[in-house]
C-alpha positions in Angstrom: 16.0 28.0 12.3 14.5 25.4 10.0 16.6 22.6 8.4 15.0 20.7 5.6 16.1 17.0 5.5 15.4 14.4 2.9 15.4 10.8 3.9 16.4 8.5 1.1 17.2 4.8 0.8 16.2 1.5 -0.7 12.9 -0.1 0.1 12.7 -1.9 3.5 15.9 -0.6 5.1 14.2 1.1 8.0 13.7 4.5 6.5 10.1 4.9 7.7 11.1 3.6 11.2 13.9 6.2 11.4 11.4 8.8 10.2 9.1 7.9 13.1 12.0 7.9 15.5 13.1 11.4 14.4 9.6 13.0 14.2 7.5 11.0 16.7 5.1 10.1 13.9 3.4 6.8 13.6 3.7 6.0 9.9 3.0 2.3 9.2 6.2 0.2 9.0 6.3 -3.1 7.2 8.9 -5.7 6.5 8.5 -5.5 2.8 8.9 -2.9 0.0 6.2 -0.3 -0.7 5.4 1.3 2.6 6.1 4.9 1.4 4.1 5.5 -1.8 4.5 9.3 -1.7 6.6 11.7 0.3 5.6 12.0 4.0 6.7 15.0 6.2 7.3 15.5 9.9 9.1 17.8 12.2 11.7 17.3 15.0 12.4 20.1 17.4 16.0 19.7 18.6 18.4 22.1 20.3 16.5 25.1 19.1 16.3 23.9 15.5 13.2 22.9 13.6 14.2 19.9 11.6 11.7 19.3 8.8 12.0 15.7 7.7 10.7 14.4 4.4 10.4 10.6 4.0 10.8 9.9 0.3 9.7 6.6 -1.5 12.2 3.8 -1.3 14.3 3.5 -4.5 17.3 1.7 -5.7 18.7 4.3 -8.1 18.2 7.9 -9.2 16.8 6.6 -12.5 13.3 7.5 -13.8 11.8 4.2 -14.7 9.1 4.3 -12.0 7.1 7.1 -10.6 8.6 6.5 -7.1 12.1 7.1 -8.6 10.9 10.3 -10.3 9.3 11.6 -7.0 12.6 11.0 -5.1 14.9 12.3 -7.8 12.8 15.4 -8.5 12.6 16.3 -4.8 16.4 16.4 -4.7 16.6 18.5 -7.8 13.8 21.0 -7.4 12.9 21.2 -3.7 16.5 21.8 -2.5 16.7 20.0 0.8 19.4 21.4 3.1 20.7 17.9 4.1 20.2 14.5 2.5 20.3 11.4 4.8 20.8 8.1 2.9 19.8 5.0 4.9 21.5 1.8 4.1 21.0 -1.7 5.5 24.1 -2.6 7.5 23.7 -6.3 6.8 23.1 -5.9 3.0 24.7 -2.6 2.2 25.5 -2.9 -1.6 22.3 -1.4 -3.0 22.3 1.4 -0.4 25.9 2.3 -1.2 25.1 2.3 -4.9 22.4 4.9 -4.4 24.7 6.9 -2.2 27.4 7.0 -4.9 24.8 8.4 -7.3 23.7 11.1 -4.9 27.3 12.1 -4.1 27.8 12.8 -7.8 25.0 15.4 -7.4 25.7 17.0 -4.0 28.0 16.9 -1.0 25.8 17.7 2.0 25.0 14.0 2.6 25.0 11.8 5.7 25.1 8.0 5.5 23.1 6.1 8.1 24.0 2.4 8.4 20.8 0.9 10.0 20.3 -2.4 11.9 23.9 -2.7 13.1 22.6 -4.8 15.9 21.5 -7.5 13.4 24.9 -7.2 11.8 26.7 -7.8 15.1 24.4 -10.8 15.8 25.7 -12.4 12.6 29.3 -12.0 13.9 30.3 -9.0 11.7 31.5 -5.5 12.7 31.3 -2.2 10.8 34.2 0.3 10.9 32.4 3.6 10.3 35.6 5.5 10.0 36.8 3.3 7.1 33.5 4.1 5.4 34.0 7.8 6.0 37.5 7.6 4.6 36.3 6.0 1.4 33.2 8.1 0.9 34.0 11.5 2.4 30.8 11.8 4.3 29.6 11.4 7.9 28.6 7.8 8.8 26.1 7.2 11.6 25.4 3.6 12.8 21.8 3.2 14.1 19.2 0.8 15.4 16.1 2.7 14.4 13.7 0.3 16.1 15.4 1.2 19.5 16.2 4.8 18.6 19.9 4.1 19.0 22.0 6.7 17.1 19.0 9.1 16.6 20.5 11.8 18.8 23.9 11.6 17.1 22.1 11.8 13.7 20.3 14.9 14.7 23.6 16.5 15.9 25.3 15.6 12.6 22.4 17.0 10.6 22.8 20.4 12.4 26.6 20.2 12.0 26.5 19.5 8.2 23.9 22.2 7.7 26.0 24.8 9.6 29.4 23.9 8.1 28.3 23.1 4.6 31.1 20.7 3.8 34.0 22.7 2.5 35.5 19.6 1.1 34.1 17.7 -1.9 33.3 14.0 -1.5 35.8 11.5 -2.9 35.3 11.8 -6.6 34.6 8.4 -8.0 36.3 7.7 -11.3 35.2 5.2 -13.9 37.3 3.4 -16.5 39.0 5.5 -19.1 36.5 4.9 -21.9 33.6 6.1 -19.7 35.7 9.1 -18.4 36.5 10.2 -21.9 32.8 10.3 -22.8 31.9 12.1 -19.6 34.5 14.7 -20.2 33.3 15.3 -23.8 29.7 15.7 -22.6 30.8 18.0 -19.7 32.4 20.4 -22.3 29.3 20.5 -24.4 27.1 21.1 -21.3 29.3 23.9 -20.0 29.4 25.6 -23.4 25.7 25.3 -24.4 23.8 25.2 -21.1 23.6 28.3 -19.0 22.7 28.9 -15.4 23.2 25.3 -14.3 22.4 24.6 -10.7 23.5 20.9 -10.9 27.0 19.6 -11.6 27.8 19.2 -15.3 29.5 15.8 -14.5 26.2 14.5 -13.0 24.2 15.6 -16.0 26.7 13.9 -18.3 26.4 10.6 -16.4 22.6 10.8 -16.3 22.7 11.4 -20.1 24.8 8.3 -20.6 22.3 6.3 -18.5 19.4 7.6 -20.5 17.6 9.8 -17.9 15.2 12.1 -19.6 15.5 14.7 -16.8 18.7 15.9 -18.5 16.5 17.6 -21.2 15.1 19.8 -18.4 18.5 21.4 -17.8 20.1 21.1 -21.3 18.3 20.3 -24.5 21.1 20.3 -27.0 23.2 17.3 -25.9 24.5 15.0 -28.6 22.6 11.7 -28.8 24.2 8.4 -27.8 23.6 5.4 -30.0 21.6 2.6 -28.3 24.2 -0.1 -28.2 26.9 2.4 -27.1 24.6 3.7 -24.4 24.0 0.2 -23.1 27.7 -0.6 -23.1 28.6 2.5 -21.3 25.8 2.2 -18.7 26.9 -1.4 -17.9 30.5 -0.2 -17.5 29.3 2.5 -15.1 27.2 0.1 -13.0 30.0 -2.5 -13.0 32.6 0.1 -11.8 30.3 1.2 -9.0 29.7 -2.3 -7.7 33.4 -3.1 -7.9 34.2 0.0 -5.9 31.5 -0.9 -3.4 32.9 -4.4 -2.9 36.3 -2.9 -2.1 34.7 -0.6 0.4 32.8 -3.5 2.1 35.9 -5.6 2.3 37.9 -2.9 4.1 35.0 -1.5 6.3 33.7 -4.9 7.5 35.3 -7.4 9.7 34.3 -10.9 10.9 31.8 -12.9 8.7 30.9 -11.5 5.3 28.3 -8.7 5.8 25.8 -9.7 3.2 25.6 -13.4 4.3 22.1 -14.5 5.3 21.4 -16.8 8.2 21.2 -20.5 7.3 17.8 -20.7 9.1 16.5 -18.1 6.7 17.6 -20.2 3.8 16.0 -23.3 5.3 12.7 -21.6 5.8 12.8 -20.0 2.3 13.5 -23.4 0.8 10.0 -24.5 2.1 8.0 -21.3 1.8 9.2 -20.4 -1.7 9.3 -24.0 -3.0 8.4 -24.4 -6.6 5.5 -26.7 -5.8 4.7 -26.2 -2.1 5.0 -22.4 -2.1 1.5 -21.6 -3.6 -0.5 -24.2 -1.5 1.3 -22.9 1.6 0.3 -19.3 0.8 -3.4 -20.2 0.3 -3.4 -22.3 3.4 -2.0 -19.4 5.5 -4.6 -17.0 4.0 -7.4 -19.5 4.8 -6.3 -19.8 8.4 -6.3 -16.0 8.7 -9.9 -15.7 7.5 -11.0 -18.6 9.8 -9.2 -16.9 12.6 -11.0 -13.6 11.8 -14.3 -15.2 12.5 -13.6 -17.5 15.5 -11.6 -15.0 17.5 -13.7 -11.9 16.8 -17.2 -13.3 17.0 -17.6 -13.1 20.8 -16.5 -9.4 20.7 -18.8 -8.7 17.8 -21.7 -10.3 19.6 -20.9 -8.2 22.7 -20.9 -5.0 20.6 -24.2 -6.0 18.9 -25.9 -6.5 22.3 -24.6 -3.2 23.6 -25.8 -1.3 20.5 -29.3 -2.9 20.8 -29.6 -1.9 24.4 -28.3 1.6 23.8 -30.9 2.0 21.0 -33.7 0.7 23.3 -32.5 3.1 26.1 -32.5 6.1 23.7 -36.0 5.3 22.6 -37.3 4.8 26.2 -35.6 8.0 27.4 -36.8 10.3 24.5 -40.3 8.8 24.1 -42.2 8.0 21.0 -41.3 10.9 18.6 -39.2 11.5 15.5 -36.2 12.6 17.6 -36.2 9.3 19.4 -36.5 7.4 16.1 -33.7 9.4 14.6 -31.3 8.6 17.5 -32.3 5.0 18.0 -33.1 3.7 14.5 -31.0 6.2 12.5 -27.8 7.1 14.3 -27.3 4.3 17.0 -28.6 1.4 14.9 -27.1 2.7 11.6 -23.6 3.4 12.9 -23.8 0.5 15.4 -24.6 -2.0 12.6 -21.2 -1.2 11.1 -19.3 -1.0 14.4 -20.3 -4.5 15.2 -17.7 -5.7 12.7 -14.8 -3.7 14.1 -13.3 -6.7 15.9 -13.3 -8.7 12.7 -11.4 -6.0 10.8 -8.8 -5.5 13.5 -8.3 -9.3 13.9 -7.8 -9.7 10.2 -5.3 -6.9 10.1 -3.5 -8.5 13.1 -3.1 -11.7 11.0 -1.9 -9.8 8.0 0.4 -7.8 10.2 2.1 -11.0 11.4 2.8 -11.9 7.7 4.2 -8.4 6.9 6.3 -8.0 10.0 7.8 -11.5 9.7 8.9 -10.9 6.1 6.6 -13.5 4.6 4.6 -11.3 2.2 7.6 -10.5 -0.1 8.2 -14.2 -0.4 4.5 -14.7 -1.3 5.0 -12.1 -4.0 8.0 -14.1 -5.2 6.0 -17.3 -5.3 3.0 -15.7 -7.0 5.2 -14.0 -9.5 5.2 -17.2 -11.7 1.4 -17.0 -11.9 1.4 -13.2 -12.4 3.9 -13.5 -15.2 1.5 -15.8 -17.1 -1.1 -13.0 -16.6 1.4 -10.5 -18.1 1.9 -8.9 -14.7 4.6 -9.4 -12.1 5.1 -9.8 -8.4 5.3 -6.0 -8.1 1.6 -5.9 -9.1 0.8 -8.6 -6.5 2.4 -6.5 -3.8 0.2 -3.6 -4.8 -2.9 -5.7 -5.1 -2.5 -7.3 -1.6 -2.4 -3.8 -0.1 -6.0 -3.6 -1.4 -7.0 -6.0 1.4 -6.8 -2.9 3.6 -7.9 -0.2 1.2 -7.9 0.1 -2.6 -6.6 3.7 -2.4 -3.0 3.0 -1.1 -3.0 -0.1 -3.4 -3.5 2.2 -6.4 -1.0 4.7 -5.1 1.6 2.0 -4.6 1.6 1.2 -8.3 3.9 4.2 -8.7 6.7 1.7 -8.0 5.9 -0.2 -11.1 8.2 0.9 -13.9 6.3 -0.5 -16.9 3.4 1.9 -17.8 1.3 -0.9 -19.3 1.6 -3.1 -16.2 0.9 -0.1 -13.9 -2.3 0.9 -15.7 -3.6 -2.7 -15.7 -2.8 -3.0 -12.0 -4.7 0.3 -11.3 -7.8 -0.9 -13.3 -8.0 -4.3 -11.6 -7.2 -3.1 -8.1 -10.9 -2.3 -7.2 -11.7 -6.0 -7.5 -9.4 -6.8 -4.6 -11.9 -6.8 -1.7 -11.0 -4.0 0.8 -11.8 -3.8 4.5 -14.8 -1.6 3.9 -16.6 -4.5 2.3 -15.7 -6.9 5.1 -18.7 -5.9 7.3 -21.1 -6.9 4.5 -19.3 -10.3 4.1 -19.2 -11.0 7.8 -22.9 -10.1 8.2 -24.2 -12.3 5.4 -21.7 -15.2 5.9 -22.4 -15.3 9.6 -26.2 -15.0 9.1 -26.7 -17.4 6.2 -23.7 -19.8 6.5 -22.9 -19.8 10.2 -21.2 -23.2 10.2 -18.9 -22.3 7.2 -18.5 -18.6 7.6 -14.7 -18.7 7.5 -14.7 -20.8 4.4 -17.2 -18.4 2.7 -15.0 -15.4 3.6 -12.0 -17.2 2.2 -14.0 -18.0 -1.0 -14.9 -14.3 -1.4 -11.3 -13.1 -0.9 -9.8 -15.8 -3.2 -12.5 -15.0 -5.8 -11.5 -11.3 -5.7 -7.9 -12.1 -6.4 -9.0 -14.5 -9.2 -11.3 -11.9 -10.7 -8.4 -9.4 -10.7 -6.2 -12.0 -12.4 -8.8 -12.8 -15.1 -9.4 -9.1 -15.7 -5.7 -8.5 -16.1 -5.6 -11.2 -18.8 -8.6 -9.7 -20.6 -7.2 -6.2 -20.5 -3.8 -7.3 -21.7 -5.2 -9.3 -24.6 -7.9 -6.8 -25.7 -6.3 -3.4 -24.9 -2.6 -3.8 -24.4 0.3 -5.7 -25.8 3.7 -6.4 -24.4 5.5 -8.6 -22.0 5.8 -8.2 -18.2 8.9 -7.0 -16.6 10.5 -9.8 -14.5 10.4 -9.3 -10.7 13.8 -8.5 -9.2 13.6 -7.9 -5.5 15.9 -8.4 -2.5 14.0 -10.5 0.0 14.1 -8.9 3.5 15.4 -10.9 6.5 12.9 -12.7 8.7 12.0 -10.8 11.8 10.1 -11.7 14.9 6.9 -9.6 15.0 6.7 -7.4 18.0 3.5 -6.6 20.0 4.1 -2.9 19.5 4.6 -3.3 15.8 1.5 -5.5 15.4 -0.7 -3.1 17.4 0.6 -0.1 15.4 0.0 -2.0 12.1 -3.6 -3.0 13.1 -4.4 0.5 14.3 -2.9 2.2 11.2 -5.0 0.0 9.0 -8.2 -0.2 11.1 -8.5 3.3 12.4 -9.8 4.5 9.0 -12.8 2.3 9.6 -13.5 4.0 12.9 -12.9 7.4 11.4 -15.5 6.6 8.7 -18.0 5.5 11.4 -17.7 8.8 13.0 -18.0 10.9 9.8 -19.2 9.4 6.5 -21.3 6.6 8.0 -22.8 8.9 10.7 -23.9 11.4 8.1 -25.1 8.7 5.7 -27.1 7.0 8.5 -28.9 10.3 9.3 -29.5 10.9 5.6 -30.8 7.4 5.0 -33.1 7.6 8.1 -34.6 10.8 6.8 -35.1 9.3 3.3 -36.7 6.2 4.8 -38.9 8.2 7.2 -40.4 10.9 5.0 -43.0 11.3 4.0 -44.2 9.9 7.4 -46.1 6.6 7.4 -45.2 3.4 5.6 -41.6 3.0 4.6 -42.7 1.5 1.4 -43.8 5.1 0.3 -40.7 6.9 1.5 -38.2 8.8 -0.7 -35.7 6.0 -0.3 -38.2 3.4 -1.4 -39.0 5.5 -4.5 -35.3 5.6 -5.4 -34.9 1.8 -4.9 -38.2 0.9 -6.7 -37.2 3.0 -9.7 -34.2 0.7 -10.3 -35.7 -2.4 -8.8 -36.7 -3.9 -12.2 -33.0 -4.0 -13.2 -32.1 -6.1 -10.2 -35.2 -8.4 -10.3 -33.2 -11.3 -12.0 -30.9 -11.2 -9.0 -33.9 -11.2 -6.6 -32.8 -7.9 -5.0 -35.8 -5.9 -3.7 -35.8 -2.1 -3.4 -34.1 -2.2 0.0 -31.1 -4.0 -1.3 -31.0 -1.9 -4.4 -31.1 1.3 -2.4 -28.4 0.1 -0.1 -26.1 -0.7 -3.1 -26.8 2.8 -4.5 -25.8 4.5 -1.2 -22.9 2.1 -0.9 -21.1 3.8 -3.9 -20.1 6.5 -1.4 -18.5 4.1 1.0 -19.2 0.3 1.2 -19.8 0.3 4.9 -23.0 2.3 4.2 -24.5 -0.8 2.7 -24.8 -2.4 6.1 -26.1 0.7 7.9 -28.7 1.1 5.1 -29.9 -2.5 5.3 -30.1 -2.0 9.1 -32.3 1.0 8.8 -34.7 -0.6 6.3 -34.9 -4.1 7.6 -35.3 -3.0 11.2 -38.5 -1.2 10.4 -40.7 -4.3 10.4 -40.8 -4.8 14.2 -38.2 -7.6 14.1 -34.5 -7.2 14.8 -32.3 -6.3 11.8 -30.8 -9.8 11.4 -34.1 -11.6 11.9 -35.8 -9.5 9.3 -33.0 -9.9 6.8 -32.9 -13.7 7.3 -36.6 -13.9 6.7 -36.4 -11.7 3.6 -33.8 -13.3 1.4 -32.5 -16.9 0.9 -28.8 -18.1 1.1 -28.4 -18.0 -2.7 -29.4 -14.3 -2.8 -27.1 -13.6 0.1 -24.1 -15.2 -1.6 -25.0 -13.4 -4.8 -25.1 -10.1 -3.0 -21.6 -10.7 -1.5 -20.2 -11.3 -5.0 -22.0 -8.2 -6.4 -20.5 -6.1 -3.6 -17.1 -7.6 -4.4 -17.0 -6.3 -8.0 -19.4 -3.3 -8.4 -18.5 0.4 -8.5 -15.7 1.2 -6.0 -16.1 4.0 -3.4 -15.7 7.6 -4.2 -12.2 7.8 -2.8 -11.0 4.9 -5.0 -12.6 6.5 -8.1 -10.7 9.7 -7.3 -7.5 7.7 -6.9 -8.0 6.0 -10.3 -8.6 9.4 -11.9 -5.6 11.0 -10.2 -3.1 8.2 -11.0 -4.3 7.5 -14.6 -4.9 11.2 -15.4 -7.7 10.0 -17.7 -11.4 10.3 -17.6 -11.6 7.5 -20.2 -9.8 4.9 -18.0 -11.8 5.9 -15.0 -15.0 5.4 -16.9 -13.8 2.1 -18.2 -13.1 0.9 -14.7 -16.6 1.9 -13.5 -18.5 0.4 -16.4 -16.5 -2.8 -16.5 -16.8 -3.3 -12.7 -20.6 -2.8 -12.8 -21.1 -5.2 -15.8 -18.8 -7.9 -14.2 -20.6 -7.5 -10.8 -24.0 -8.1 -12.4 -23.0 -11.1 -14.5 -21.1 -12.7 -11.6 -23.9 -12.2 -9.1 -26.4 -13.7 -11.6 -24.2 -16.7 -12.2 -23.7 -17.2 -8.4 -27.4 -16.9 -7.8 -28.3 -19.5 -10.4 -25.6 -22.0 -9.5 -26.1 -21.7 -5.8 -29.9 -21.9 -6.2 -29.6 -25.2 -8.2 -27.1 -26.5 -5.6 -29.3 -25.7 -2.6 -32.5 -26.6 -4.4 -33.9 -23.1 -4.1 
């Protein structure tokens, strides 16, 4: 028998960790909001039952202000899960209980999970689960998801709730008399005018008061509520819920007050989120991570480089002087190997970012940067989406579903491709290490800082030219500081970096073979090859940047996936009898190399990112705007860098 279970809860309460514990999946878990940007599904086989678990985006209410809230709410309404599990933070339970009260007004087959009870006990507080059950009328399961404590009891309770289908109704929460009168009047209208309802009329009445447009799906003829009256009633509803929650907490908790944060957290926050020190601290930390990326990973990269070169030589010696040997050695091994050389740099960088995420620092960075983002008519929510772009622009764009303001969401989507992703890192590491070996870490930091600056400037331009309006202030509950675990860091680094390895075995492999064929046929001089003809056709456009046909061709192929730029350069520059790096160093100067890095930073994103922009904006126009704008900015920026760097270096 299959039981469909929906996991719901606020952001950063351990929902995805519990999902992994239930299903054995390895979804990425971070100590900040925004891990689940769409629903994820897994299966737990337990006592003869097939428990189908759906991890929904983290939300604070069943409202419809953001796409995440709509996804979670619509799943409850239209997918009909058998059991709903609401996860709340045992240390800071208010927001979780608020969401629970809203869900209980819709259905009764609900289980409340109070997660992180170990942290609560370390703070000197205790939770009386039976007191919570008395007040709420639902099963309450204390858990420590990171240690799988309480998981078996939760699975047993899911089966029990599914089989018994609670005969009792949850404790019906009553609001003050003014609100109740309005609800009763709306219920009468709903029951008289709306047929075949599959949701409670009382729930629809409350959602109508709170201005949820989903009500129109079930009942189109409800009387309108005047704006000021709606606002007044909505505030009374929210106030009543929080008053009730405070009563529950006082009776269910003993010892120190549950929501109290550790004094050490407050002391650290006083420094890291300081009005004047916070931003310099953030940039210093990021600089150290990029320097760390070079210094730690370089020996491993050199080892891989040597291994790839020897493997290519072995393949050529074993297969003899023929086209098959050239394909394997120059095309496949050298092409894919040129990208794999930078695998250590990527994993080391994600290790550093993983420490920031797991420790709880990144949400604080969003809080600090919010002041700057507000001046750009964005908010810290946009910053949280943009910083995901350091890994990949696709999840960064998908994460904008949590942004409630449509204008801010669209602007964030359009500027996200400027945030430099891990696919571009091999190009930066190659050129920075080759042409600026003494300052490679500083150059890498300059590129990443410039990408964020470019996204910021673009957001200002888009807001002034295309959009009007004010940003929505950032309201976010900062997570507790946590000590990063080795397992968590390894899981984070692997979840982020494995896509790079998957590309190496698929897209980059296929591209390397295709590029070798284009560069080898017709046989003879590579200058007359099909690839050369493609590059030379567009070479005049890039002459002001001092890009020859090889660089031009690499940039064209790089529109599919940015890693292909390195494998293309490796194929073309290795054909002169010298090693790839020696040939490249002899062919271009440092100003051209830095210009190329900036061009790659801004020009057309990869196919997957283009598809994500089209999917999330549902607009060919905005997708085209993103492509053209990025290409124009890339060209102008690269030319400026070329001229300025050339004057500075005297080239």
